A tleap script that builds the chain and sets N, CA, C and O, in Angstrom:
source leaprc.protein.ff14SB
mol = sequence {
  NMET LEU ALA TYR VAL GLY GLY ALA ALA THR
  ALA GLY VAL ILE GLY VAL ALA GLY ALA PRO
  LEU THR THR ILE LEU ILE GLY ALA GLY LEU
  VAL GLY GLY VAL GLY GLY LEU ILE GLY ALA
  GLY LEU ALA ARG LEU VAL GLY ASP ARG ARG
  ALA ALA GLU ILE HIE SER HIE LEU ALA ALA
  GLY GLY LEU LEU LEU TRP VAL ARG THR TRP
  HIE ARG ASP ASP GLU ARG ARG ALA ALA ALA
  ILE LEU THR LYS HIE SER ALA ARG ASP VAL
  HIE VAL HIE SER VAL PRO GLN HIE ALA ALA
  ALA PRO SER PRO SER ILE GLU ALA ALA PRO
  LEU ASN GLY ALA ARG SER ALA GLU TRP ALA
  PRO PHE ALA ILE ASP CGLU
}
set mol.1.N position { 11.494 -5.487 -9.191 }
set mol.1.CA position { 10.960 -6.815 -9.362 }
set mol.1.C position { 11.154 -7.300 -10.791 }
set mol.1.O position { 11.521 -8.451 -11.027 }
set mol.2.N position { 10.902 -6.398 -11.749 }
set mol.2.CA position { 11.084 -6.793 -13.142 }
set mol.2.C position { 12.521 -7.204 -13.422 }
set mol.2.O position { 12.770 -8.099 -14.229 }
set mol.3.N position { 13.461 -6.550 -12.756 }
set mol.3.CA position { 14.871 -6.859 -12.978 }
set mol.3.C position { 15.180 -8.282 -12.527 }
set mol.3.O position { 15.874 -9.016 -13.230 }
set mol.4.N position { 14.677 -8.674 -11.370 }
set mol.4.CA position { 14.961 -10.007 -10.849 }
set mol.4.C position { 14.297 -11.094 -11.686 }
set mol.4.O position { 14.923 -12.105 -12.007 }
set mol.5.N position { 13.051 -10.892 -12.034 }
set mol.5.CA position { 12.328 -11.898 -12.810 }
set mol.5.C position { 12.955 -12.057 -14.184 }
set mol.5.O position { 13.229 -13.171 -14.630 }
set mol.6.N position { 13.180 -10.926 -14.853 }
set mol.6.CA position { 13.767 -10.989 -16.186 }
set mol.6.C position { 15.163 -11.577 -16.184 }
set mol.6.O position { 15.497 -12.403 -17.034 }
set mol.7.N position { 15.978 -11.156 -15.234 }
set mol.7.CA position { 17.345 -11.669 -15.147 }
set mol.7.C position { 17.384 -13.154 -14.835 }
set mol.7.O position { 18.160 -13.891 -15.444 }
set mol.8.N position { 16.563 -13.606 -13.898 }
set mol.8.CA position { 16.538 -15.021 -13.536 }
set mol.8.C position { 16.009 -15.871 -14.680 }
set mol.8.O position { 16.537 -16.949 -14.955 }
set mol.9.N position { 14.968 -15.388 -15.347 }
set mol.9.CA position { 14.412 -16.146 -16.479 }
set mol.9.C position { 15.435 -16.248 -17.610 }
set mol.9.O position { 15.597 -17.305 -18.219 }
set mol.10.N position { 16.113 -15.154 -17.879 }
set mol.10.CA position { 17.132 -15.155 -18.936 }
set mol.10.C position { 18.280 -16.097 -18.587 }
set mol.10.O position { 18.741 -16.859 -19.436 }
set mol.11.N position { 18.734 -16.045 -17.354 }
set mol.11.CA position { 19.815 -16.934 -16.923 }
set mol.11.C position { 19.384 -18.386 -17.063 }
set mol.11.O position { 20.175 -19.229 -17.488 }
set mol.12.N position { 18.147 -18.686 -16.712 }
set mol.12.CA position { 17.656 -20.055 -16.830 }
set mol.12.C position { 17.612 -20.525 -18.267 }
set mol.12.O position { 18.044 -21.636 -18.572 }
set mol.13.N position { 17.093 -19.690 -19.157 }
set mol.13.CA position { 16.983 -20.067 -20.573 }
set mol.13.C position { 18.365 -20.237 -21.186 }
set mol.13.O position { 18.618 -21.217 -21.887 }
set mol.14.N position { 19.257 -19.294 -20.927 }
set mol.14.CA position { 20.611 -19.391 -21.495 }
set mol.14.C position { 21.347 -20.593 -20.900 }
set mol.14.O position { 22.075 -21.296 -21.601 }
set mol.15.N position { 21.150 -20.818 -19.612 }
set mol.15.CA position { 21.808 -21.949 -18.961 }
set mol.15.C position { 21.332 -23.283 -19.505 }
set mol.15.O position { 22.136 -24.191 -19.714 }
set mol.16.N position { 20.019 -23.413 -19.739 }
set mol.16.CA position { 19.476 -24.660 -20.299 }
set mol.16.C position { 20.024 -24.888 -21.706 }
set mol.16.O position { 20.200 -26.030 -22.131 }
set mol.17.N position { 20.290 -23.811 -22.420 }
set mol.17.CA position { 20.828 -23.936 -23.778 }
set mol.17.C position { 22.285 -24.390 -23.768 }
set mol.17.O position { 22.838 -24.716 -24.818 }
set mol.18.N position { 22.906 -24.414 -22.601 }
set mol.18.CA position { 24.263 -24.906 -22.495 }
set mol.18.C position { 25.328 -23.858 -22.720 }
set mol.18.O position { 26.469 -24.201 -23.031 }
set mol.19.N position { 24.993 -22.606 -22.575 }
set mol.19.CA position { 25.965 -21.533 -22.792 }
set mol.19.C position { 26.942 -21.467 -21.625 }
set mol.19.O position { 26.630 -21.924 -20.525 }
set mol.20.N position { 28.127 -20.897 -21.862 }
set mol.20.CA position { 29.096 -20.741 -20.781 }
set mol.20.C position { 28.598 -19.749 -19.718 }
set mol.20.O position { 27.720 -18.927 -19.979 }
set mol.21.N position { 29.171 -19.843 -18.534 }
set mol.21.CA position { 28.770 -19.022 -17.401 }
set mol.21.C position { 28.871 -17.536 -17.703 }
set mol.21.O position { 28.014 -16.764 -17.273 }
set mol.22.N position { 29.888 -17.122 -18.426 }
set mol.22.CA position { 30.055 -15.709 -18.763 }
set mol.22.C position { 28.876 -15.199 -19.578 }
set mol.22.O position { 28.374 -14.102 -19.330 }
set mol.23.N position { 28.436 -15.982 -20.539 }
set mol.23.CA position { 27.296 -15.597 -21.372 }
set mol.23.C position { 26.026 -15.522 -20.532 }
set mol.23.O position { 25.209 -14.620 -20.717 }
set mol.24.N position { 25.860 -16.465 -19.612 }
set mol.24.CA position { 24.683 -16.462 -18.730 }
set mol.24.C position { 24.664 -15.185 -17.895 }
set mol.24.O position { 23.628 -14.531 -17.781 }
set mol.25.N position { 25.810 -14.831 -17.312 }
set mol.25.CA position { 25.884 -13.636 -16.465 }
set mol.25.C position { 25.656 -12.354 -17.261 }
set mol.25.O position { 24.963 -11.449 -16.797 }
set mol.26.N position { 26.235 -12.275 -18.453 }
set mol.26.CA position { 26.046 -11.078 -19.279 }
set mol.26.C position { 24.584 -10.956 -19.701 }
set mol.26.O position { 24.003 -9.875 -19.613 }
set mol.27.N position { 23.992 -12.046 -20.154 }
set mol.27.CA position { 22.579 -12.017 -20.571 }
set mol.27.C position { 21.655 -11.642 -19.420 }
set mol.27.O position { 20.762 -10.809 -19.575 }
set mol.28.N position { 21.878 -12.265 -18.262 }
set mol.28.CA position { 21.047 -11.956 -17.099 }
set mol.28.C position { 21.227 -10.502 -16.672 }
set mol.28.O position { 20.259 -9.836 -16.306 }
set mol.29.N position { 22.454 -10.014 -16.720 }
set mol.29.CA position { 22.712 -8.619 -16.347 }
set mol.29.C position { 22.053 -7.630 -17.292 }
set mol.29.O position { 21.474 -6.638 -16.849 }
set mol.30.N position { 22.136 -7.891 -18.583 }
set mol.30.CA position { 21.512 -6.988 -19.563 }
set mol.30.C position { 19.989 -6.970 -19.420 }
set mol.30.O position { 19.373 -5.906 -19.356 }
set mol.31.N position { 19.393 -8.166 -19.372 }
set mol.31.CA position { 17.934 -8.226 -19.247 }
set mol.31.C position { 17.495 -7.678 -17.893 }
set mol.31.O position { 16.480 -6.987 -17.806 }
set mol.32.N position { 18.248 -7.980 -16.836 }
set mol.32.CA position { 17.920 -7.435 -15.523 }
set mol.32.C position { 18.012 -5.921 -15.499 }
set mol.32.O position { 17.180 -5.259 -14.879 }
set mol.33.N position { 19.009 -5.369 -16.164 }
set mol.33.CA position { 19.155 -3.919 -16.240 }
set mol.33.C position { 18.002 -3.263 -16.982 }
set mol.33.O position { 17.474 -2.238 -16.550 }
set mol.34.N position { 17.617 -3.864 -18.101 }
set mol.34.CA position { 16.473 -3.330 -18.855 }
set mol.34.C position { 15.203 -3.419 -18.017 }
set mol.34.O position { 14.410 -2.478 -17.979 }
set mol.35.N position { 15.013 -4.557 -17.346 }
set mol.35.CA position { 13.839 -4.706 -16.473 }
set mol.35.C position { 13.843 -3.685 -15.348 }
set mol.35.O position { 12.798 -3.142 -14.988 }
set mol.36.N position { 15.013 -3.426 -14.797 }
set mol.36.CA position { 15.133 -2.419 -13.745 }
set mol.36.C position { 14.784 -1.029 -14.237 }
set mol.36.O position { 14.116 -0.267 -13.538 }
set mol.37.N position { 15.233 -0.694 -15.436 }
set mol.37.CA position { 14.905 0.614 -16.012 }
set mol.37.C position { 13.408 0.754 -16.268 }
set mol.37.O position { 12.822 1.804 -16.001 }
set mol.38.N position { 12.793 -0.304 -16.785 }
set mol.38.CA position { 11.345 -0.283 -17.011 }
set mol.38.C position { 10.613 -0.130 -15.679 }
set mol.38.O position { 9.682 0.667 -15.564 }
set mol.39.N position { 11.035 -0.893 -14.682 }
set mol.39.CA position { 10.411 -0.809 -13.361 }
set mol.39.C position { 10.560 0.564 -12.741 }
set mol.39.O position { 9.616 1.083 -12.144 }
set mol.40.N position { 11.742 1.164 -12.876 }
set mol.40.CA position { 11.970 2.505 -12.336 }
set mol.40.C position { 11.091 3.533 -13.046 }
set mol.40.O position { 10.546 4.436 -12.410 }
set mol.41.N position { 10.956 3.395 -14.350 }
set mol.41.CA position { 10.098 4.312 -15.106 }
set mol.41.C position { 8.637 4.190 -14.700 }
set mol.41.O position { 7.944 5.196 -14.548 }
set mol.42.N position { 8.168 2.956 -14.524 }
set mol.42.CA position { 6.782 2.749 -14.084 }
set mol.42.C position { 6.565 3.292 -12.673 }
set mol.42.O position { 5.535 3.902 -12.389 }
set mol.43.N position { 7.536 3.067 -11.796 }
set mol.43.CA position { 7.420 3.573 -10.426 }
set mol.43.C position { 7.365 5.097 -10.411 }
set mol.43.O position { 6.600 5.691 -9.652 }
set mol.44.N position { 8.170 5.714 -11.244 }
set mol.44.CA position { 8.160 7.181 -11.305 }
set mol.44.C position { 6.839 7.691 -11.849 }
set mol.44.O position { 6.300 8.679 -11.350 }
set mol.45.N position { 6.314 7.023 -12.872 }
set mol.45.CA position { 5.038 7.424 -13.454 }
set mol.45.C position { 3.922 7.334 -12.419 }
set mol.45.O position { 3.138 8.270 -12.260 }
set mol.46.N position { 3.854 6.216 -11.724 }
set mol.46.CA position { 2.826 6.037 -10.697 }
set mol.46.C position { 3.038 7.030 -9.563 }
set mol.46.O position { 2.077 7.625 -9.075 }
set mol.47.N position { 4.284 7.217 -9.139 }
set mol.47.CA position { 4.579 8.162 -8.070 }
set mol.47.C position { 4.209 9.586 -8.435 }
set mol.47.O position { 3.673 10.319 -7.604 }
set mol.48.N position { 4.489 9.988 -9.673 }
set mol.48.CA position { 4.142 11.334 -10.122 }
set mol.48.C position { 2.632 11.530 -10.139 }
set mol.48.O position { 2.128 12.580 -9.741 }
set mol.49.N position { 1.918 10.517 -10.598 }
set mol.49.CA position { 0.453 10.613 -10.621 }
set mol.49.C position { -0.101 10.705 -9.203 }
set mol.49.O position { -1.009 11.492 -8.936 }
set mol.50.N position { 0.442 9.907 -8.305 }
set mol.50.CA position { -0.032 9.933 -6.913 }
set mol.50.C position { 0.293 11.276 -6.264 }
set mol.50.O position { -0.526 11.817 -5.522 }
set mol.51.N position { 1.467 11.811 -6.534 }
set mol.51.CA position { 1.841 13.115 -5.992 }
set mol.51.C position { 0.908 14.199 -6.516 }
set mol.51.O position { 0.500 15.077 -5.756 }
set mol.52.N position { 0.563 14.154 -7.799 }
set mol.52.CA position { -0.358 15.144 -8.368 }
set mol.52.C position { -1.734 15.029 -7.722 }
set mol.52.O position { -2.394 16.038 -7.475 }
set mol.53.N position { -2.162 13.811 -7.452 }
set mol.53.CA position { -3.455 13.598 -6.795 }
set mol.53.C position { -3.449 14.191 -5.386 }
set mol.53.O position { -4.405 14.853 -4.984 }
set mol.54.N position { -2.375 13.952 -4.641 }
set mol.54.CA position { -2.268 14.494 -3.286 }
set mol.54.C position { -2.243 16.024 -3.324 }
set mol.54.O position { -2.892 16.670 -2.502 }
set mol.55.N position { -1.506 16.604 -4.263 }
set mol.55.CA position { -1.456 18.065 -4.375 }
set mol.55.C position { -2.827 18.646 -4.703 }
set mol.55.O position { -3.182 19.712 -4.198 }
set mol.56.N position { -3.606 17.957 -5.548 }
set mol.56.CA position { -4.944 18.466 -5.869 }
set mol.56.C position { -5.850 18.410 -4.642 }
set mol.56.O position { -6.674 19.304 -4.449 }
set mol.57.N position { -5.712 17.371 -3.806 }
set mol.57.CA position { -6.485 17.298 -2.570 }
set mol.57.C position { -6.086 18.435 -1.622 }
set mol.57.O position { -6.946 19.063 -1.003 }
set mol.58.N position { -4.804 18.690 -1.515 }
set mol.58.CA position { -4.335 19.764 -0.646 }
set mol.58.C position { -4.834 21.124 -1.133 }
set mol.58.O position { -5.215 21.980 -0.334 }
set mol.59.N position { -4.828 21.309 -2.449 }
set mol.59.CA position { -5.315 22.570 -3.009 }
set mol.59.C position { -6.810 22.745 -2.751 }
set mol.59.O position { -7.295 23.869 -2.623 }
set mol.60.N position { -7.537 21.633 -2.674 }
set mol.60.CA position { -8.981 21.689 -2.430 }
set mol.60.C position { -9.315 21.783 -0.945 }
set mol.60.O position { -10.490 21.899 -0.594 }
set mol.61.N position { -8.332 21.739 -0.076 }
set mol.61.CA position { -8.615 21.917 1.340 }
set mol.61.C position { -7.990 20.906 2.264 }
set mol.61.O position { -8.043 21.105 3.478 }
set mol.62.N position { -7.405 19.843 1.778 }
set mol.62.CA position { -6.711 18.915 2.669 }
set mol.62.C position { -6.956 17.461 2.353 }
set mol.62.O position { -7.567 17.115 1.342 }
set mol.63.N position { -6.465 16.615 3.240 }
set mol.63.CA position { -6.568 15.169 3.098 }
set mol.63.C position { -7.270 14.587 4.313 }
set mol.63.O position { -7.168 15.120 5.417 }
set mol.64.N position { -7.971 13.505 4.102 }
set mol.64.CA position { -8.538 12.747 5.200 }
set mol.64.C position { -7.540 11.655 5.548 }
set mol.64.O position { -7.162 10.857 4.691 }
set mol.65.N position { -7.116 11.620 6.797 }
set mol.65.CA position { -6.124 10.644 7.226 }
set mol.65.C position { -6.672 9.865 8.407 }
set mol.65.O position { -7.119 10.450 9.393 }
set mol.66.N position { -6.636 8.551 8.305 }
set mol.66.CA position { -7.068 7.671 9.393 }
set mol.66.C position { -5.842 6.984 9.954 }
set mol.66.O position { -4.974 6.529 9.209 }
set mol.67.N position { -5.776 6.913 11.277 }
set mol.67.CA position { -4.696 6.197 11.948 }
set mol.67.C position { -5.349 5.167 12.851 }
set mol.67.O position { -6.149 5.522 13.717 }
set mol.68.N position { -5.022 3.908 12.665 }
set mol.68.CA position { -5.596 2.855 13.498 }
set mol.68.C position { -4.623 2.541 14.625 }
set mol.68.O position { -3.449 2.255 14.393 }
set mol.69.N position { -5.127 2.600 15.834 }
set mol.69.CA position { -4.306 2.287 16.995 }
set mol.69.C position { -5.017 1.245 17.829 }
set mol.69.O position { -6.227 1.056 17.702 }
set mol.70.N position { -4.269 0.568 18.680 }
set mol.70.CA position { -4.858 -0.486 19.507 }
set mol.70.C position { -5.000 -0.063 20.962 }
set mol.70.O position { -5.766 -0.677 21.705 }
set mol.71.N position { -4.292 0.952 21.379 }
set mol.71.CA position { -4.298 1.349 22.784 }
set mol.71.C position { -4.519 2.855 22.908 }
set mol.71.O position { -4.184 3.611 21.996 }
set mol.72.N position { -5.077 3.286 24.021 }
set mol.72.CA position { -5.379 4.707 24.259 }
set mol.72.C position { -4.099 5.553 24.236 }
set mol.72.O position { -4.108 6.676 23.733 }
set mol.73.N position { -3.008 5.021 24.776 }
set mol.73.CA position { -1.749 5.776 24.752 }
set mol.73.C position { -1.323 6.042 23.316 }
set mol.73.O position { -0.824 7.122 23.001 }
set mol.74.N position { -1.520 5.052 22.444 }
set mol.74.CA position { -1.173 5.231 21.036 }
set mol.74.C position { -2.099 6.253 20.375 }
set mol.74.O position { -1.661 7.017 19.515 }
set mol.75.N position { -3.373 6.271 20.769 }
set mol.75.CA position { -4.306 7.277 20.249 }
set mol.75.C position { -3.821 8.676 20.583 }
set mol.75.O position { -3.782 9.555 19.722 }
set mol.76.N position { -3.450 8.874 21.844 }
set mol.76.CA position { -2.970 10.185 22.270 }
set mol.76.C position { -1.685 10.562 21.537 }
set mol.76.O position { -1.510 11.709 21.124 }
set mol.77.N position { -0.803 9.606 21.381 }
set mol.77.CA position { 0.465 9.877 20.692 }
set mol.77.C position { 0.219 10.242 19.225 }
set mol.77.O position { 0.811 11.191 18.711 }
set mol.78.N position { -0.661 9.483 18.552 }
set mol.78.CA position { -0.976 9.771 17.145 }
set mol.78.C position { -1.610 11.151 17.008 }
set mol.78.O position { -1.256 11.910 16.105 }
set mol.79.N position { -2.543 11.480 17.899 }
set mol.79.CA position { -3.183 12.797 17.851 }
set mol.79.C position { -2.164 13.904 18.087 }
set mol.79.O position { -2.214 14.942 17.429 }
set mol.80.N position { -1.247 13.691 19.015 }
set mol.80.CA position { -0.214 14.697 19.290 }
set mol.80.C position { 0.699 14.895 18.087 }
set mol.80.O position { 1.057 16.026 17.759 }
set mol.81.N position { 1.076 13.811 17.433 }
set mol.81.CA position { 1.951 13.910 16.250 }
set mol.81.C position { 1.238 14.653 15.129 }
set mol.81.O position { 1.821 15.530 14.492 }
set mol.82.N position { -0.027 14.302 14.885 }
set mol.82.CA position { -0.780 14.974 13.822 }
set mol.82.C position { -0.941 16.464 14.121 }
set mol.82.O position { -0.762 17.303 13.238 }
set mol.83.N position { -1.276 16.783 15.357 }
set mol.83.CA position { -1.460 18.185 15.743 }
set mol.83.C position { -0.144 18.952 15.635 }
set mol.83.O position { -0.127 20.102 15.197 }
set mol.84.N position { 0.949 18.320 16.032 }
set mol.84.CA position { 2.267 18.954 15.956 }
set mol.84.C position { 2.620 19.322 14.513 }
set mol.84.O position { 3.315 20.307 14.266 }
set mol.85.N position { 2.133 18.516 13.567 }
set mol.85.CA position { 2.446 18.753 12.162 }
set mol.85.C position { 1.304 19.450 11.431 }
set mol.85.O position { 1.074 19.216 10.244 }
set mol.86.N position { 0.589 20.315 12.164 }
set mol.86.CA position { -0.422 21.218 11.607 }
set mol.86.C position { -1.713 20.555 11.147 }
set mol.86.O position { -2.440 21.137 10.342 }
set mol.87.N position { -2.017 19.368 11.626 }
set mol.87.CA position { -3.304 18.748 11.283 }
set mol.87.C position { -4.408 19.510 11.996 }
set mol.87.O position { -4.225 20.007 13.107 }
set mol.88.N position { -5.555 19.592 11.338 }
set mol.88.CA position { -6.716 20.255 11.933 }
set mol.88.C position { -7.815 19.224 12.124 }
set mol.88.O position { -7.857 18.211 11.425 }
set mol.89.N position { -8.694 19.483 13.062 }
set mol.89.CA position { -9.843 18.630 13.331 }
set mol.89.C position { -9.423 17.195 13.642 }
set mol.89.O position { -9.974 16.242 13.092 }
set mol.90.N position { -8.445 17.056 14.527 }
set mol.90.CA position { -7.958 15.743 14.936 }
set mol.90.C position { -8.842 15.237 16.065 }
set mol.90.O position { -8.988 15.903 17.090 }
set mol.91.N position { -9.426 14.071 15.881 }
set mol.91.CA position { -10.259 13.492 16.927 }
set mol.91.C position { -10.235 11.975 16.833 }
set mol.91.O position { -9.769 11.408 15.844 }
set mol.92.N position { -10.742 11.325 17.875 }
set mol.92.CA position { -10.697 9.868 17.995 }
set mol.92.C position { -12.107 9.311 17.870 }
set mol.92.O position { -13.052 9.846 18.449 }
set mol.93.N position { -12.235 8.250 17.121 }
set mol.93.CA position { -13.487 7.509 17.033 }
set mol.93.C position { -13.275 6.180 17.724 }
set mol.93.O position { -12.259 5.522 17.504 }
set mol.94.N position { -14.208 5.783 18.545 }
set mol.94.CA position { -14.078 4.517 19.269 }
set mol.94.C position { -14.760 3.395 18.514 }
set mol.94.O position { -15.737 3.601 17.793 }
set mol.95.N position { -14.223 2.214 18.698 }
set mol.95.CA position { -14.793 0.989 18.154 }
set mol.95.C position { -15.098 0.108 19.360 }
set mol.95.O position { -14.336 0.117 20.327 }
set mol.96.N position { -16.194 -0.653 19.331 }
set mol.96.CA position { -16.487 -1.525 20.478 }
set mol.96.C position { -15.284 -2.381 20.850 }
set mol.96.O position { -14.550 -2.842 19.975 }
set mol.97.N position { -15.084 -2.592 22.133 }
set mol.97.CA position { -13.907 -3.291 22.643 }
set mol.97.C position { -13.731 -4.666 22.021 }
set mol.97.O position { -12.601 -5.049 21.716 }
set mol.98.N position { -14.802 -5.424 21.820 }
set mol.98.CA position { -14.652 -6.775 21.275 }
set mol.98.C position { -14.112 -6.763 19.850 }
set mol.98.O position { -13.511 -7.746 19.414 }
set mol.99.N position { -14.311 -5.679 19.122 }
set mol.99.CA position { -13.825 -5.597 17.747 }
set mol.99.C position { -12.495 -4.866 17.657 }
set mol.99.O position { -11.908 -4.794 16.577 }
set mol.100.N position { -12.006 -4.323 18.765 }
set mol.100.CA position { -10.806 -3.497 18.713 }
set mol.100.C position { -9.516 -4.295 18.781 }
set mol.100.O position { -8.465 -3.785 18.393 }
set mol.101.N position { -9.563 -5.535 19.263 }
set mol.101.CA position { -8.338 -6.333 19.369 }
set mol.101.C position { -7.875 -6.764 17.992 }
set mol.101.O position { -8.700 -7.119 17.150 }
set mol.102.N position { -6.564 -6.740 17.740 }
set mol.102.CA position { -6.074 -7.140 16.423 }
set mol.102.C position { -6.404 -8.595 16.144 }
set mol.102.O position { -6.248 -9.460 17.006 }
set mol.103.N position { -6.859 -8.850 14.937 }
set mol.103.CA position { -7.195 -10.210 14.546 }
set mol.103.C position { -7.028 -10.349 13.048 }
set mol.103.O position { -7.469 -9.479 12.297 }
set mol.104.N position { -6.405 -11.414 12.599 }
set mol.104.CA position { -6.273 -11.609 11.162 }
set mol.104.C position { -7.575 -12.088 10.530 }
set mol.104.O position { -7.662 -12.211 9.308 }
set mol.105.N position { -8.570 -12.355 11.340 }
set mol.105.CA position { -9.816 -12.930 10.856 }
set mol.105.C position { -10.808 -11.849 10.457 }
set mol.105.O position { -10.958 -10.859 11.173 }
set mol.106.N position { -11.478 -12.016 9.342 }
set mol.106.CA position { -12.491 -11.074 8.894 }
set mol.106.C position { -13.700 -11.102 9.820 }
set mol.106.O position { -14.439 -10.120 9.900 }
set mol.107.N position { -13.912 -12.212 10.519 }
set mol.107.CA position { -15.050 -12.312 11.423 }
set mol.107.C position { -14.966 -11.311 12.567 }
set mol.107.O position { -15.983 -10.994 13.184 }
set mol.108.N position { -13.768 -10.810 12.859 }
set mol.108.CA position { -13.592 -9.862 13.957 }
set mol.108.C position { -13.832 -8.421 13.516 }
set mol.108.O position { -13.771 -7.510 14.342 }
set mol.109.N position { -14.100 -8.200 12.241 }
set mol.109.CA position { -14.295 -6.839 11.747 }
set mol.109.C position { -15.520 -6.204 12.398 }
set mol.109.O position { -16.514 -6.888 12.639 }
set mol.110.N position { -15.459 -4.885 12.690 }
set mol.110.CA position { -16.552 -4.223 13.395 }
set mol.110.C position { -17.898 -4.321 12.684 }
set mol.110.O position { -18.932 -4.361 13.351 }
set mol.111.N position { -17.919 -4.360 11.365 }
set mol.111.CA position { -19.188 -4.389 10.650 }
set mol.111.C position { -19.613 -5.799 10.263 }
set mol.111.O position { -20.618 -5.967 9.571 }
set mol.112.N position { -18.875 -6.811 10.692 }
set mol.112.CA position { -19.245 -8.169 10.346 }
set mol.112.C position { -20.624 -8.483 10.907 }
set mol.112.O position { -20.896 -8.232 12.081 }
set mol.113.N position { -21.472 -9.021 10.082 }
set mol.113.CA position { -22.812 -9.388 10.508 }
set mol.113.C position { -23.805 -8.251 10.405 }
set mol.113.O position { -25.006 -8.473 10.557 }
set mol.114.N position { -23.335 -7.026 10.148 }
set mol.114.CA position { -24.251 -5.898 10.012 }
set mol.114.C position { -24.940 -5.974 8.664 }
set mol.114.O position { -24.317 -6.298 7.654 }
set mol.115.N position { -26.197 -5.681 8.655 }
set mol.115.CA position { -26.921 -5.636 7.395 }
set mol.115.C position { -26.553 -4.342 6.688 }
set mol.115.O position { -26.318 -3.323 7.338 }
set mol.116.N position { -26.503 -4.374 5.385 }
set mol.116.CA position { -26.056 -3.208 4.637 }
set mol.116.C position { -26.910 -1.977 4.923 }
set mol.116.O position { -26.388 -0.862 4.949 }
set mol.117.N position { -28.203 -2.158 5.136 }
set mol.117.CA position { -29.077 -1.010 5.380 }
set mol.117.C position { -28.755 -0.330 6.708 }
set mol.117.O position { -29.156 0.813 6.924 }
set mol.118.N position { -28.038 -1.016 7.603 }
set mol.118.CA position { -27.702 -0.441 8.899 }
set mol.118.C position { -26.566 0.571 8.806 }
set mol.118.O position { -26.480 1.467 9.645 }
set mol.119.N position { -25.689 0.451 7.805 }
set mol.119.CA position { -24.535 1.336 7.755 }
set mol.119.C position { -24.292 1.973 6.395 }
set mol.119.O position { -23.569 2.966 6.307 }
set mol.120.N position { -24.872 1.432 5.344 }
set mol.120.CA position { -24.634 1.983 4.013 }
set mol.120.C position { -25.464 3.252 3.806 }
set mol.120.O position { -26.542 3.386 4.385 }
set mol.121.N position { -24.977 4.171 2.995 }
set mol.121.CA position { -25.753 5.385 2.738 }
set mol.121.C position { -26.992 5.106 1.885 }
set mol.121.O position { -27.821 5.993 1.682 }
set mol.122.N position { -27.111 3.916 1.406 }
set mol.122.CA position { -28.277 3.519 0.612 }
set mol.122.C position { -28.599 2.085 0.960 }
set mol.122.O position { -27.725 1.339 1.403 }
set mol.123.N position { -29.839 1.693 0.765 }
set mol.123.CA position { -30.264 0.334 1.105 }
set mol.123.C position { -29.948 -0.613 -0.033 }
set mol.123.O position { -30.078 -0.262 -1.205 }
set mol.124.N position { -29.534 -1.809 0.321 }
set mol.124.CA position { -29.257 -2.861 -0.643 }
set mol.124.C position { -30.139 -4.038 -0.288 }
set mol.124.O position { -30.089 -4.525 0.841 }
set mol.125.N position { -30.945 -4.505 -1.226 }
set mol.125.CA position { -31.768 -5.674 -0.954 }
set mol.125.C position { -30.896 -6.899 -0.954 }
set mol.125.O position { -30.127 -7.128 -1.887 }
set mol.126.N position { -31.017 -7.692 0.098 }
set mol.126.CA position { -30.191 -8.897 0.199 }
set mol.126.C position { -30.991 -10.104 -0.184 }
set mol.126.O position { -30.472 -11.220 -0.164 }
savepdb mol mol.pdb
quit
């Protein structure tokens, strides 16, 4: 992303200054390349940190993994895949049918309308 933004911004600035097309392309390429290198370095840094975090969880006993499915066949398939790949304690939790249908609306969320004291591990005065 940094490569595209930097390259496009550089091309725009050089182009507005009235430079020839060759100069615009070279400037955009150089700045885009530097932006790409910075982006790759940041991605590697974040990826390495995330990998170390996952390894520490595995060393402590494992990971908690949730898989959201919409149909019972998908539940069975997800459980079979997890079990096939050495997952332990694989089980299904049900959600009321009215809240289980996919919806982009927050109003359809299972806990919508629930008071915090009903589900939170501690009470919150509202």
